[in-house]
C-alpha positions in Angstrom: 119.5 -58.9 31.9 118.2 -57.7 28.5 118.5 -61.1 27.1 116.3 -62.5 30.1 113.6 -59.9 29.4 113.5 -60.8 25.8 113.4 -64.5 26.6 110.4 -63.8 28.9 108.6 -61.8 26.3 109.1 -64.4 23.7 107.9 -67.1 26.0 104.7 -65.3 27.1 103.8 -64.7 23.4 104.3 -68.3 22.6 102.1 -69.2 25.5 99.4 -66.9 24.3 99.4 -68.2 20.9 99.2 -71.9 22.1 96.3 -70.9 24.5 94.3 -69.2 21.6 94.7 -72.3 19.4 93.5 -74.5 22.0 90.5 -72.4 22.7 89.4 -72.2 19.2 89.8 -75.9 19.0 87.7 -76.7 21.8 84.9 -74.0 21.3 84.3 -74.7 17.5 82.0 -77.5 18.1 79.9 -75.7 20.6 79.4 -72.8 18.4 78.3 -75.1 15.5 75.9 -76.9 17.8 74.3 -73.4 18.9 73.9 -72.4 15.3 72.1 -75.7 14.4 69.7 -75.3 17.4 68.9 -71.8 16.5 68.1 -72.9 12.9 65.9 -75.9 14.1 64.0 -73.6 16.4 63.3 -71.0 13.7 62.0 -73.7 11.3 59.7 -75.0 14.0 58.3 -71.6 14.6 57.7 -71.1 10.9 55.9 -74.4 10.5 53.8 -73.5 13.5 52.9 -70.1 12.0 52.1 -71.8 8.7 49.8 -74.4 10.4 48.2 -71.7 12.4 47.5 -69.7 9.2 46.1 -72.8 7.4 43.8 -73.5 10.2 42.5 -69.9 10.3 41.8 -69.8 6.6 40.1 -73.2 6.8 37.8 -71.8 9.6 37.0 -68.6 7.5 36.3 -70.7 4.4 33.9 -72.8 6.5 32.0 -69.6 7.7 31.8 -68.1 4.2 30.4 -71.5 2.8 27.8 -71.5 5.7 26.8 -67.9 4.8 26.6 -68.8 1.0 24.5 -71.7 1.9 22.2 -69.7 4.0 21.8 -67.0 1.3 21.2 -69.6 -1.3 18.3 -71.0 0.9 16.9 -67.4 1.4 17.0 -66.7 -2.5 15.3 -70.1 -3.1 12.5 -69.2 -0.6 12.1 -65.7 -2.3 12.1 -67.3 -5.7 9.5 -69.7 -4.7 7.3 -66.8 -3.2 7.8 -64.8 -6.5 6.7 -67.8 -8.6 3.7 -68.3 -6.5 2.7 -64.5 -6.8 3.2 -64.7 -10.5 1.0 -67.5 -10.8 -1.7 -65.8 -8.7 -1.3 -62.6 -11.0 -1.7 -64.6 -14.0 -4.9 -66.1 -12.5 -6.2 -62.6 -11.7 -5.2 -61.3 -15.2 -7.3 -64.3 -16.6 -10.3 -63.3 -14.4 -10.0 -59.6 -15.5 -9.9 -60.5 -19.2 -13.0 -62.6 -18.6 -14.7 -59.8 -16.8 -13.5 -57.2 -19.5 -15.0 -59.5 -22.2 -18.2 -59.6 -20.1 -18.5 -55.8 -19.5 -17.9 -55.2 -23.2 -20.7 -57.5 -24.0 -23.1 -55.9 -21.6 -22.1 -52.4 -23.1 -23.0 -53.6 -26.5 -26.3 -55.0 -25.2 -27.0 -51.7 -23.2 -26.2 -49.6 -26.2 -28.4 -51.7 -28.4 -31.3 -51.3 -25.9 -30.8 -47.6 -25.5 -30.8 -47.3 -29.2 -34.0 -49.2 -29.5 -35.6 -47.3 -26.7 -34.7 -44.0 -28.3 -36.1 -45.0 -31.6 -39.3 -46.3 -30.0 -39.5 -43.0 -28.0 -39.1 -41.1 -31.3 -41.8 -43.2 -32.8 -44.2 -42.6 -29.8 -43.3 -38.9 -29.9 -44.1 -38.7 -33.6 -47.3 -40.6 -33.2 -48.4 -38.3 -30.4 -47.6 -35.2 -32.5 -49.7 -36.7 -35.4 -52.6 -37.4 -33.1 -52.4 -33.9 -31.2 -51.5 -32.1 -34.4 -48.7 -30.2 -32.3 -44.8 -30.3 -32.3 -42.9 -30.4 -29.2 -42.3 -26.7 -29.1 -46.0 -25.9 -29.7 -47.0 -28.4 -26.8 -44.5 -26.8 -24.5 -45.7 -23.3 -25.5 -49.3 -24.4 -24.7 -48.4 -25.7 -21.2 -46.4 -22.7 -20.4 -49.1 -20.4 -21.5 -51.6 -22.3 -19.4 -49.3 -22.0 -16.1 -48.7 -18.4 -16.9 -52.3 -17.5 -17.2 -53.1 -19.3 -14.0 -50.3 -18.0 -11.8 -49.3 -14.7 -13.4 -51.9 -12.7 -11.8 -51.3 -14.2 -8.4 -47.5 -13.7 -8.6 -47.8 -10.1 -9.7 -50.2 -9.3 -6.9 -47.9 -11.0 -4.4 -44.8 -9.4 -5.7 -46.3 -5.9 -5.7 -47.4 -6.4 -2.1 -44.0 -7.7 -1.1 -42.4 -4.7 -2.8 -44.8 -2.1 -1.4 -44.3 -3.4 2.1 -40.6 -3.6 1.9 -40.1 -0.1 0.4 -42.4 1.4 3.1 -40.7 -0.4 5.9 -37.3 0.5 4.4 -38.3 4.2 3.9 -39.6 4.5 7.4 -36.7 3.0 9.1 -34.2 4.9 7.0 -35.9 8.2 7.7 -36.0 7.5 11.4 -32.4 6.5 11.4 -31.2 9.6 9.5 -33.3 11.9 11.4 -32.1 10.6 14.7 -28.5 10.9 13.6 -28.9 14.4 12.3 -30.7 15.5 15.7 -27.7 14.1 17.6 -25.1 15.8 15.2 -26.2 19.5 15.5 -23.4 22.1 14.2 -23.3 25.7 13.7 -22.1 27.2 10.5 -20.0 30.3 9.9 -19.5 31.6 6.5 -15.9 32.1 5.4 -15.0 35.6 4.3 -12.3 36.7 1.7 -11.4 39.8 3.9 -9.6 40.3 7.2 -9.8 43.6 9.0 -6.7 44.5 11.2 -7.4 47.2 13.8 -4.6 49.9 14.1 -3.5 51.5 17.3 -3.8 55.0 15.7 -4.1 56.8 12.4 -0.4 57.5 12.2 0.2 53.7 11.7 -1.3 53.9 8.2 1.5 56.1 7.1 4.1 53.8 8.7 2.5 50.9 7.0 2.3 52.6 3.6 6.0 53.8 3.8 7.6 56.3 1.6 5.6 56.4 -1.8 3.9 53.1 -0.8 7.2 51.1 -0.7 6.2 49.1 2.4 2.8 48.1 0.9 4.3 47.0 -2.2 6.9 44.9 -0.3 4.2 43.5 1.9 2.0 42.5 -1.0 4.9 41.1 -3.0 6.1 38.8 -0.1 2.6 37.8 1.2 0.9 37.6 -1.9 -2.3 39.4 -0.6 -3.8 42.7 -1.5 -3.5 45.2 1.4 -6.1 47.9 1.3 -5.5 51.2 3.2 -8.5 53.4 2.7 -10.5 56.0 4.8 -11.7 53.5 7.4 -10.5 54.9 10.6 -7.8 53.0 12.5 -8.1 49.9 10.3 -6.6 48.3 7.2 -8.1 45.4 5.2 -6.2 42.2 3.9 -8.0 40.8 0.9 -7.1 37.4 -0.5 -9.2 34.3 -1.6 -6.6 31.9 0.1 -7.4 31.8 3.9 -4.0 30.4 4.7 -2.2 33.1 3.0 -4.6 35.7 4.5 -4.1 34.4 8.0 -0.3 34.4 7.5 -0.5 37.9 6.2 -2.6 39.1 9.1 -0.2 37.6 11.8 2.7 39.2 10.0 1.1 42.6 10.0 0.1 42.4 13.7 3.8 41.5 14.5 5.0 44.4 12.5 2.9 46.9 14.4 4.0 45.4 17.7 7.6 45.5 16.6 7.4 48.9 15.2 10.1 48.5 12.7 8.2 48.4 9.3 10.4 48.2 6.3 10.9 45.6 3.5 13.6 43.6 5.1 11.7 43.3 8.4 8.6 42.4 6.6 10.2 39.3 5.1 11.6 38.2 8.7 8.2 38.6 10.3 6.5 36.9 7.5 8.6 33.8 7.9 7.9 33.9 11.6 4.2 34.2 10.8 4.3 31.2 8.5 5.9 29.1 11.3 3.1 30.2 13.6 0.5 29.1 10.9 2.1 25.7 10.8 1.7 25.3 14.4 -1.9 26.4 14.2 -2.4 23.8 11.4 -1.0 21.1 13.5 -3.1 22.0 16.5 -6.3 22.2 14.3 -5.6 18.6 13.0 -5.1 17.2 16.5 -8.2 19.0 17.8 -10.2 17.7 15.0 -9.0 14.0 15.8 -10.1 14.6 19.3 -13.5 16.1 18.4 -14.2 13.0 16.0 -12.7 10.7 18.5 -10.4 9.2 16.0 -6.8 8.3 17.2 -3.8 6.5 15.7 -3.5 8.6 12.7 -0.2 9.0 11.0 1.4 12.5 12.0 1.6 13.5 8.3 -2.1 12.7 8.0 -2.8 14.8 11.1 -0.8 17.8 9.7 -2.6 17.7 6.2 -5.9 17.3 8.0 -5.2 20.4 9.9 -4.8 22.4 6.6 -8.5 21.8 5.9 -9.2 24.5 8.6 -8.2 27.0 6.1 -10.2 25.4 3.3 -13.8 26.0 2.2 -16.2 24.0 0.0 -19.1 26.2 -1.2 -18.4 28.4 1.8 -18.5 25.5 4.3 -15.3 25.0 6.3 -13.9 21.7 5.2 -12.3 20.6 8.5 -15.7 21.2 10.3 -17.4 19.4 7.5 -15.0 16.4 7.9 -15.5 16.3 11.7 -19.5 16.4 11.1 -19.2 13.6 8.5 -17.2 11.5 11.0 -19.7 11.8 13.7 -22.6 11.1 11.4 -20.9 8.0 9.9 -20.1 6.8 13.6 -23.8 7.2 14.6 -25.0 5.6 11.5 -22.7 2.6 11.9 -23.9 2.3 15.5 -27.5 2.3 14.4 -26.9 -0.3 11.6 -24.4 -2.6 13.4 -21.4 -1.7 11.3 -17.9 -0.9 12.3 -18.1 2.5 14.1 -14.2 3.0 14.2 -13.8 2.3 10.5 -16.7 4.6 9.7 -15.5 7.5 11.8 -12.0 7.2 10.5 -13.0 7.2 6.9 -15.6 10.1 7.5 -12.8 12.2 9.0 -10.4 11.6 6.2 -12.8 11.6 3.3 -11.8 15.2 2.1 -8.1 15.0 2.9 -7.3 15.2 -0.7 -8.5 18.9 -0.7 -5.6 19.8 1.3 -2.9 18.4 -0.8 -0.6 20.5 -3.0 -0.8 21.1 -6.9 1.7 18.1 -7.3 -1.3 15.7 -6.7 -3.2 15.7 -9.8 -6.8 14.2 -10.2 -10.1 14.4 -8.1 -9.5 14.8 -4.6 -11.2 11.6 -3.5 -8.6 9.5 -5.5 -5.6 11.7 -4.5 -6.5 11.5 -0.9 -7.0 7.8 -1.1 -3.5 7.3 -2.9 -1.9 9.8 -0.2 -3.4 7.6 2.6 -2.4 4.5 1.0 1.3 5.8 1.1 1.0 6.3 4.7 0.0 2.7 5.4 -3.7 3.2 5.9 -5.9 0.0 5.5 -8.0 -0.7 2.5 -11.2 -0.7 4.4 -10.6 2.9 5.0 -9.2 3.7 1.6 -12.1 2.6 -0.3 -14.6 4.9 1.5 -12.2 7.8 0.9 -11.9 7.1 -2.7 -15.5 6.3 -3.5 -17.4 9.2 -1.7 -17.8 10.9 -5.1 -18.2 7.7 -6.9 -14.9 7.9 -8.8 -14.5 4.2 -7.9 -17.0 1.7 -6.8 -17.9 1.6 -3.2 -17.1 -2.0 -2.0 -18.1 -1.9 1.7 -21.1 -0.7 3.8 -18.9 1.9 5.6 -18.2 3.5 2.1 -22.0 3.8 1.6 -22.2 5.6 5.0 -19.5 8.0 4.1 -21.4 8.9 0.8 -24.7 9.4 2.9 -23.1 11.4 5.7 -21.3 13.7 3.2 -24.5 14.5 1.5 -26.4 15.0 4.8 -23.6 17.5 5.9 -23.7 19.4 2.6 -27.5 19.4 2.5 -28.1 21.1 5.8 -29.7 24.6 5.3 -27.2 27.3 5.1 -24.2 24.8 5.1 -22.9 25.8 1.6 -23.1 28.5 -1.0 -22.1 28.0 -4.5 -20.8 31.4 -5.4 -17.7 31.3 -3.2 -16.7 28.0 -4.4 -16.9 29.0 -8.0 -15.0 32.3 -7.1 -12.2 30.3 -5.4 -12.0 27.8 -8.3 -11.7 30.7 -10.8 -8.9 32.4 -8.9 -7.1 29.1 -8.4 -7.3 28.4 -12.1 -5.8 32.0 -12.9 -2.9 31.3 -10.5 -2.2 27.8 -12.0 -2.3 29.3 -15.5 0.3 31.9 -14.6 2.5 29.3 -12.7 2.6 27.1 -16.0 4.9 29.6 -17.7 8.6 29.0 -17.4 10.6 31.3 -15.2 7.6 32.3 -12.9 8.6 31.8 -9.1 5.1 32.3 -7.8 1.9 34.1 -8.6 -0.9 35.8 -6.8 -4.6 36.5 -7.9 -5.6 39.9 -6.3 -8.5 42.3 -6.6 -11.1 39.5 -6.6 -9.5 38.1 -9.7 -9.2 41.5 -11.4 -5.3 41.2 -11.3 -2.7 38.6 -11.5 0.8 39.3 -10.1 3.7 37.2 -11.1 7.1 37.2 -9.5 9.8 36.0 -11.9 13.2 34.7 -11.4 15.6 37.5 -12.6 18.4 35.1 -13.5 16.1 33.5 -16.0 14.2 36.3 -17.5 15.3 39.8 -18.4 13.4 42.8 -18.7 12.4 42.2 -22.3 11.3 38.6 -21.6 9.2 39.9 -18.6 7.3 42.3 -20.9 6.8 39.3 -23.4 5.6 37.1 -20.5 2.9 39.7 -19.5 1.7 39.7 -23.1 1.7 35.9 -23.3 -0.2 35.6 -20.1 -2.9 38.0 -21.2 -3.4 36.4 -24.3 -3.6 32.9 -22.9 -6.2 34.2 -20.4 -8.2 35.6 -23.1 -8.2 32.4 -25.0 -8.8 29.9 -22.2 -10.7 31.5 -19.3 -14.1 33.2 -18.9 -14.2 36.3 -16.6 -16.2 39.4 -16.2 -14.5 42.7 -16.9 -10.9 42.9 -17.4 -7.7 41.3 -15.8 -4.6 43.1 -15.1 -1.4 41.2 -15.6 1.6 42.4 -13.7 5.1 40.7 -14.0 7.6 41.7 -11.1 11.2 41.2 -11.8 13.6 42.3 -9.0 17.3 41.9 -8.5 18.8 42.3 -5.1 22.4 42.7 -4.0 23.2 42.3 -0.4 26.5 42.7 1.5 27.2 43.1 5.2 29.3 46.0 6.8 31.4 44.8 9.7 
């Protein structure tokens, strides 16, 4: 059996080999034919692609050639036009050259004719001067003299008549307008005083106000800067001070002390601070009422506050706030009569003296300082110029500025409106305080006894007792050298050191 299996396997292998050989013999020509067909087909496709590319390139070349021919034709047309324009310009240039030559010839001819005319004019003028025996200036003088002699008298008479008529009419109308405005702006005047009398509930209150050995009076005068006079007047004390703001604050503080009943240095300081707050409120209310009285609205709050301080200011004994309201009304009436801006005139009239309420840090005339203060608050220039020009420190530029000057003069010129003595008195006391405040180490100073005493409160940390004595001597010498005053002035330097603690 094994031999049979081996024989079968050998037979099958031989048959497989023979079959493979026969298949390769019969299939080889078919494979070669397929390869040749594929090569022939790829060559045909390549030739077709090359032919198509050549056709596309040929078409694109033809299009480019057509475009080139069109552009060449366009350029040729443009060149023809440029040549024609150049020929036309050349023709015009030739015409211009010919015209220029003609004008130059005409100019030379005209110049020659003008020279000839001028020479002939000079000859004629010289001949006329020879015949008349006069030069040109002499002839002009003769003619002018003749006209002057003929018309001078007539002109002078006419001019005088016009001037007289105009002045008479202007004077009449001005008087009528001013009188009408004054009659419609009647005001009452109250003379400001430098004393304030405070009534006491009883005579015993005088002793409590004085305190032990006058301690309370000294503390009150030091804190408030006024002179408190306790004399034999029954149930009354007198507060003396040239500054009405300070005097009013001291009066309120003293009345509050009497109501409170606790009168001692510490309580004096507390109630004085409350009185200052009350005076500040009064100042604000006074400014608002002044705006209502003058019918001027829209002012800056800071301007209203400073305006209210004028309630405590006087100018030659005339209350400055009432004066400002009066000037505002006069300006409004004058502006209405003359057809000017009533609002601008009233606003400028109300604010014209606001510089008098500014502090010592504002140096210069009150008209200019007031103008600069209002400029800082954004006030318009049409209002600023009347404020700065009402005393002619600057030139008035508007009719409203002239109205403020006129109204200010009318208000000050009313009978009984002003007195000069009080103003000079206030200026002297103010100068005395400013002189004392100019020394280093001085915290504040007060002029008392109608200017017969100056009290200075110094900073104890900057000046010792010896320096305070030297300061009193230096101030006295400077007052003698720089100021004029009747009698004597007492210089008092107050140096006080306080130590405070709290017991708990």
